[in-house]
N, C-alpha and C positions, 0 to 999 in steps of 0.2 A: 579455800582462802589463800593458800600459798600461790596457786596458779593465778588468781586475780591480782595479787601484789606483783607477781612477775610480769604479767601483761601490762600493768600500769607502768612499771619501771621501763619496759621496752618502749611504750608510747612516749614517755617523757624523754627518753634518750633520742628517739627519732625526731621529736620536735626540736630538741637542742641541736641535733646534727643538721637539720634543715635550716635552722636559723643561722648556724655557723657558716654554712655553705651559701648563704644568700638566697635561700628558697622561702624565706618567710613571706607570708601573704601581704602583698601591697594593697593599699586601699585607695579608692577614688576620694576626692575631697569631701563627699557626703558620707564617707565611712563604709560604703559598700565595697566588697572585694573586687580587685582588678583581675579578670579572668586570665588564665595561663595563655590564652590565644595571643595576648599582646606581647608575650615574650618569645613567641615562635616567629622568627624573622628570616627563616631560610627562603631563598628564592626558589620558586617552583621549578622543577627540572623540565626542560623542554621535551625530553623523550617521554614524559608522562602525559603529554597533551595531545598526542596523536601524530598523524602524518604531517610532514613539512611540505608546504606549498610555496616554493621559491617563485616569485612572480615572474622572473626572467625565463623560467621554464615554460611559461604559458603566454609568451608573446609580448610581454611588457618590456620596453626598451629603456636602457640607461640614457636618458635625455632630459636635462633639466629644463628645457624649453618646450617640450612636447606634452600637452595635456593628455593624461591617460586614465582619467577617472573611470570610464566604463570598463577598460581592460583590467584595472586593479580590482574593481568591484566584482567582475566576473570570476576572478580567482577566489575572492572571499565567498562568493555564492557556491563555488565548486567545493571549497573546504567545508562549508556548512552541511553538505550532503552526508558526510560521514564524520565530521569533526576533524579539526586539525589546526595547524599553525601557519598563518600567512607570513612569509618571510620576505623582508626587504633586504636584498643583498647590497654589497658595495656598489655605490653609484647614487645618482640623484634622480628621483622620480616625482614628477609634477602631477598634482591631483586637486580636484574639488572634493566635496563631501563624500565620505565613505561610511558605510553602515555595516558593522560587524553583527553577526547573527549567533544564536545559541550554538555552542560547541566550537566556536572559532576564537583564535587568539592572534596577537600581532607580535612579531619578533623582528627587530631591526639590528642587523649585523653591524659590526664595527666598520665605519666608512660608508654605511648606508644612510640615506637621507630621504624621508618622505616629506616632500615640500608642498606647501599649500599654494594654490593659485592666488594671485593678487587681483583677480576679477571676481567680484561678488556674484555675478551671474552663474558662476560655476558651482554654487552652493545651493542645495535644495532648501525650499521653505517648508518647514514642518511644524507640527504642534510641539512646542518645547517650553522651557522654563528659563526666565531671565529676570533679574532684579526683583525677586519676590512675587512674580506673577507668571501665570501660565498663558501663553500666547502663541501666535504664529510668528515665527522668526527663522532666521537662517540656521541651518544645521552647522555643527562644527566640522573641522577637517576629519577628525576621527570620532565616530559615534558608536556607542554600545548601549542600546536601550533594551532592557529585559534580557540581558546576557549574563546569567549567573556563572560564576567561575571565570570570568573574563580576565585575561592577563595581557599586559604589554611588557616586553622585556628586551634586553640586548644592550649593546654599547653604541648604537647609532643615534640618529637625531630625528625628531619631528620638528620641522622648521615652518613656522607660520607665515614667513615671508611678508611681514607686516608693514614694511616701510611705506608703501603706497597708501595703505589704510590710515596710518598714523598721520601722514602729511595731509590727507584729505580731511581728517577730523579737525586738525588745528586750523585749517583754512576755513572750515565751516564755523568754528567758534569765533573767528574774526568777523564773520558776517552776522552770526547770531550767537551771542555769548551765552544764551539760555538754552541752546539746543541740548537735548538729552543724549545719553550714550546710545540709545536705541535708534535715534534718528539718523545717525551716521552709520550706514549699513556695513557691518563687518562680522566675520565669523569668529567663534571661539576655536581653540586648538583641540581640546578634548572635551566631550560631553558623555558622561556615563550616568545612566538613570535607571531606577527600578531594577538594580542588579545587586546580587549578594555575592560575597566571597570573591572579591576583586583584588588583584595584585598588580601594581605598576612598579617596575624595578629597572634601574640601571640607565635608562635612556636619558638623552638630553632633550628637554622641551624648551624651544626657544622662539623668540620673535613672534609671539602670538598677536594677531590683530586686535583681539579683545581678551576676555578672560582666558587663562591658560588651561587650567584643569577644573572642570565643574562637575561635582558629584551631587546628584539629586535623588533622594529617597533610596539610598543604598545602605546596606548593612555589611559590616565586616569587610572593610577596605584597608589594604596596606599599601603605602607609598614608600618605597625603600630605595635609597641610594640614587635618587633622581638629581639632575642638575637642571634647574629651572631659571631661565634668564629672559629678560626683555629690557632694552636700554632706557636710560633717562637722558642720554645725550649721544650724539648731537640732535637726534630727533626723539622726543619723549614718546614712549609707547603708552598711550592713555588706556586706563582701565585694564591693565595687563595682569590683574591679580594672579598670583602663582597657583593657589589652591583655594577654591570656593567650596565649602562644605554646607550643603543645603538640605536640611531635614534628614540627617543621617545618624546612624547609631553604630558605635564601635568602629572608630577610624584611627589608624596608627600612621603617623608621618615620622620616619626615622632616617637619620644619616643623609639628609638631603641638603643640597646647596640651593639657596633661593636669593635671587636679585632681580627685582622687577620695578616698574614705575607705577606701582600702586600697592595695595595691601599684599603682604606675603601670604598669610593665611587668614581668610575671612570666613566667619560663620554666618551663613545666610539663612533665609526663611521667607516668610511672607511680610508684606508691608501694607499699610492702610488701616483706617480706624476700626475695621471689623475683621482684620486679618486672622485673629485667633478663632474666628468662626468659619473660616474658609476651609473646606475639606481638602483642598489641594495642598495646603500646608501640612496637614496630617501628622502633626507631632513636633518633636523637638530635635535639636542636635544634642546627642547624649554620648558620653563616654568617648571623648576625643583626646588622644595623647600625641603631642608633638615633642620629640626628644632627639638629642644628639645632632642637631642641625647647625649649619653655618649660614649666616645671613649677610648678604651684601646690601646695596642700597634698596630700600623699600619704604613705603609710607608708614607701615606698622608691622611689627613681628607677628602680633596676634590682634585681630580686630573682631569684635562682636558687633554685628550690624553692617551697614545701616538697615538692610532688610532682614530682620531676625526677630522672632517672637519669643522663643524660649531656648536657652542654652544651659545645660547642666552637666557637671562633671567634666571640666575642661582642664587639661594639664599641659603646660609648656615648661620643659625642663632640660637642663644640661645643654644649653645652646650658646653659641658664640655670635654676638650681634655686632657687625662691623660698622654699619652706617645707616641705621634705621631712623626714621623721623620719630617713631614712638615705639615703646616696648609693649605696653598693653593699652589698647584703645577701645573704650566702651562708647559706641555711638548711640546716644539716647535720642530716639526719633519721636518727636512730640505728636505725630499723627498716627502712631502705631503702639498698641499695648505690648510691652516688652518685659521679659524677666530673665536676667542673667544671674546665674547662681552657681556656687561651688566651683570656683575657678582658682587654680593654683599656678603661680609662676615662680620657679625656683632654680637655683644653681645656674645663673646667667652671668656671662662676662661680656665685655666689649664697651660699646658707646652708642648712645641714642640721644636724640634731641630732647624728647620728653619721656620721663620715666613712667608716670601714670597720667593718662589723658582721658578725661571724662567731660563731655560737653554735649549740649543739644545739637542734633544733626537736622538741619532744616532744609537741605537741598530738595527742591521739588515738593515742598510741604503741601499736603492736600487732605483736608478733613472730609472731603466728599459729602458735604452736607451734614455731617454729624455735629450736633450742637455743643457737646462737651468734648473735652480733650482726653484721650485715653491716658491712663496713668501707668508709669513703668517703675521697675525695681531692679537694683543690682545689689546682691548681698553674698556674704560668705566668700569673699575674695581674699586670697592669701598671696603675698609676695615675700619670698624669704630666701636667705642664703645667696644673696646677690652682691657681687663686687664689680662695679663698672663705673664708667663716666657718663655724665649727661649734662645737657645745658640747663634743663628745667626739671626739678624733682616733682612738684605737685602742680600739675596742669589741669586743674579741676574747676568746673563752674557749678555753683550751687543753684538749683532750680527746683525748689520744693513744690512748685505748682505743677511740675511736669514729671518728676521722678524722685525716688527716695534711694539713698545710698546707705547701707548699713552692714555691720559685721565684717569690717575689713581688718586684716592683720598684716602689719609690716614688721618683719622679724629678721634680724641678722643681716642688715643692709649696710654696706660700706660704699658710699657713693662720693665720687668727686664731681661736684656741681659747679659749673662755670658761671651761671647767672643767678644772682640773688632774686628770688621771687617769693611772693606771698604764700604762706602755708596756713591753712585754716582747718584745724582738726574738727571744728564743729560742722563742717560740711558733710561729715560721715558719722552716722549714729553708731555708737559702740565700735570705735576705732581703737585697736590694740597696737601700741608701739613697743617693740622689744629689741633693744640693742640696735638702734638705728643711728648711723653716723653719717653726717654730711660734712665733707672736708675735714674729717677727723673729730668733729664735735658732735656730742650726743644730742639727739632730738627728743624732746618730750612734748606731751600734749599741752 
């Protein structure tokens, strides 16, 4: 009996010590434990990844005008034979689509630039994924498909060289304002699919012609200390989403700087009236944490949709938002069944135009012959411990025939709001308000 009491005392002491030292178990919004994997943020050591293959040692020249896709791909293929790191040294190297293989990695040294061609014919057409559908389209500049353990690291740059693509897109829109993103042919910067245990760290991802970083059907991905940029002036970079997370589980985005002319971080998935029955969508986005990031201009800090079926356990926290149009944007697509649940946004500072933005998203609406409209849900959304400025606090449209909003909690908010706008607590079923202040005045239901 004495031994049992002693063991219990030790157990209690250890629990108190762990709690005091900050090791208490964190929980996802649905109450499940956050694995320790999310706290392990060390950059993988280069020397642990195998032999270094410096591309200039294999005949690739430092020449920003000379297309060298085949030469760089040959180095990747060589590295794949035994495994190793393809290194971009100081200098600028022009390329079309590159395909990394199992056992290979990419490292870009300080002063090194992997530059994408601005000629779409230099990019391979492959079976790929875009805008919630699987289709044949152009590969990205950097592709890793089925490459478990893939890493990109360094202090250099991957430059999409997007200006020509952006200008062409806006010219096409002047001729046909209804043209889709896919109709103006352009590549993404990074496409990583069907790959587990991926780490992207340190590099600058800039000037993507299309989406910047697209993750599809990946598990355990860490994006650390990245600088992601695409301009909104003088030429807007259309659809230059910084990070698109598409049917992935366990993703950490930490200590990144993001400024793009579209959504900063968008949760993607399928779209269409029967998208939830499409095996290619194959699940949800689950367990996504975005923390300690700084945002410049973007359309939204965190967007769910427009092509997304199910998102669960999403956390955005401890971020500085400098010039986003929206903080949280729930795109409710009336031609797609959607469920966004267990979302937490907390400890945010800065300024946004719209604090909470929820509206139907009808761009390219298509029921594809379905007679009834799919119904969607957003629930268990918490926004708390936020002190910031905004133009509009409650930018929400009620559409009970299309979607239901329920179980939202707004807690400990201190907002300086520039524009007086309507606030309708009855738009959300079971809305909790606790210590919400707008321009110093308490808000109640």
